[in-house]
C-alpha positions in Angstrom: 0.3 0.9 6.1 -3.2 2.0 5.8 -6.0 1.4 8.4 -9.1 -0.4 7.5 -12.7 0.0 8.8 -15.0 -3.0 9.4 -18.8 -2.8 9.9 -19.3 -5.0 13.0 -23.0 -5.4 12.4 -22.2 -7.5 9.2 -19.6 -9.9 10.5 -19.6 -13.4 8.9 -20.9 -16.4 10.9 -18.0 -18.1 12.7 -19.3 -21.5 13.3 -17.8 -23.1 10.2 -14.5 -21.6 11.0 -14.6 -22.8 14.5 -15.3 -26.4 13.4 -12.5 -26.2 10.7 -10.0 -25.0 13.2 -11.1 -27.4 16.0 -10.9 -30.3 13.5 -7.3 -29.3 12.8 -6.5 -29.7 16.5 -6.4 -26.0 17.4 -8.4 -24.3 20.1 -9.1 -20.6 20.0 -10.2 -18.8 23.3 -9.8 -15.7 25.3 -6.4 -15.3 26.9 -6.2 -15.5 30.6 -4.3 -13.0 32.8 -2.2 -15.7 34.4 -0.9 -16.6 30.8 0.5 -13.1 30.3 4.2 -13.8 30.5 4.0 -16.9 28.2 1.9 -15.1 25.6 4.2 -12.0 25.6 7.3 -14.2 25.2 5.5 -15.8 22.2 4.8 -12.4 20.7 8.3 -11.1 21.4 9.8 -14.3 19.7 7.7 -13.9 16.6 6.6 -10.3 16.3 8.9 -8.1 18.6 7.6 -4.9 17.3 4.1 -5.7 18.5 5.2 -6.5 22.1 4.0 -3.2 23.6 0.6 -3.4 22.0 0.1 -7.0 23.0 1.0 -6.1 26.5 -1.6 -3.4 26.6 -4.3 -6.1 26.0 -3.4 -7.4 29.5 -4.2 -4.0 31.1 -7.8 -5.1 30.9 -9.6 -7.7 33.0 -10.3 -10.0 31.4 -7.5 -9.4 28.7 -8.7 -8.1 25.4 -6.9 -10.9 23.5 -7.8 -14.3 22.0 -5.2 -17.0 21.4 -4.9 -20.1 19.3 -3.3 -23.2 20.9 -2.3 -26.5 19.4 -1.0 -29.4 21.6 -0.4 -26.9 24.4 1.7 -24.5 22.3 0.7 -21.0 21.2 0.3 -20.7 17.5 -1.5 -17.3 17.2 -3.0 -14.3 19.0 -5.3 -11.5 18.3 -5.6 -8.3 20.5 -8.3 -5.7 20.4 -8.9 -2.5 22.4 -5.2 -2.5 23.0 -3.7 0.1 20.6 -6.8 2.4 20.9 -10.4 1.8 21.9 -12.3 0.1 19.0 -9.0 -1.0 17.3 -8.4 -4.6 16.3 -4.8 -5.8 16.4 -2.1 -6.6 16.5 -2.6 -10.2 15.4 -0.4 -13.0 14.1 -0.3 -16.7 13.4 3.0 -18.4 13.1 4.0 -19.0 9.5 3.9 -22.8 9.4 0.2 -22.8 10.8 -1.2 -20.3 8.4 -3.8 -21.1 5.7 -5.8 -23.2 8.1 -8.4 -20.6 9.1 -6.8 -19.8 12.5 -6.1 -16.1 11.6 -9.6 -15.7 10.2 -11.1 -17.2 13.4 -9.0 -15.0 15.7 -10.0 -12.0 13.6 -13.7 -12.8 13.7 -13.6 -13.5 17.5 -11.8 -10.3 18.2 -14.3 -8.3 16.1 -17.2 -10.1 17.7 -15.8 -9.0 21.1 -15.8 -5.4 19.9 -19.4 -5.7 18.7 -20.4 -7.2 22.1 -18.7 -4.2 23.8 -21.1 -1.9 21.8 -19.1 -0.8 18.8 -20.8 -0.6 15.4 -17.4 -0.3 13.5 -13.9 -1.3 14.2 -10.5 0.0 13.0 -7.8 -2.4 11.9 -4.7 -0.3 12.3 -1.7 -0.5 10.0 -2.7 -3.6 7.9 0.8 -3.7 6.2 -0.1 -5.4 2.9 -2.9 -7.5 4.3 -5.8 -5.5 2.8 -7.0 -8.4 0.6 -7.2 -10.7 3.6 -9.2 -8.4 5.7 -11.5 -7.4 2.8 -12.3 -11.0 2.0 -12.6 -12.2 5.6 -14.8 -9.5 7.1 -15.5 -6.9 4.5 -13.0 -4.4 5.7 -12.4 -1.1 3.6 -9.3 0.9 3.5 -9.8 4.2 5.2 -8.8 7.0 2.7 -5.9 9.1 3.9 -4.8 6.6 6.7 -1.5 5.5 5.1 0.5 6.6 8.2 -2.3 6.5 10.8 -1.3 6.5 14.4 1.9 4.6 13.7 3.4 7.3 11.4 5.0 9.4 14.2 6.1 7.1 16.9 9.1 6.9 19.1 9.9 3.3 18.1 10.2 4.4 14.4 12.4 7.3 15.3 14.7 5.0 17.4 15.0 2.5 14.6 16.0 5.2 12.0 
């Protein structure tokens, strides 16, 4: 699971994605602190291994997370500055809602937030087979030698073994 590097000063324009996603009936916005439990239940139900990282996004005020909502239901999320400063992720869109631009918009919104915070580059940690998506969406590049990254020696992996 290599890490990837993204130049934040060359992010794609997000307006077309915003229109596409909105026309599909999905709104993307920053998560609110008072939504913490519902969002974390959503993450636990779909990506339980990412729960701790998603919870870390709520240690900030405002939370360092964007969410996608359709008809009042969560369909995706993207955290940043949760795992480490200047890291993007974790992020996920429920399988039946993929291929609609939601993940791309959440990605760009999260990276734009990092750029606003003053970062020139961002790290996408442990991309797990999604290199092509990140490369196409935002020009991300695999960081040589990052195959294990910060996730290679963690307590969760030791417990699962």
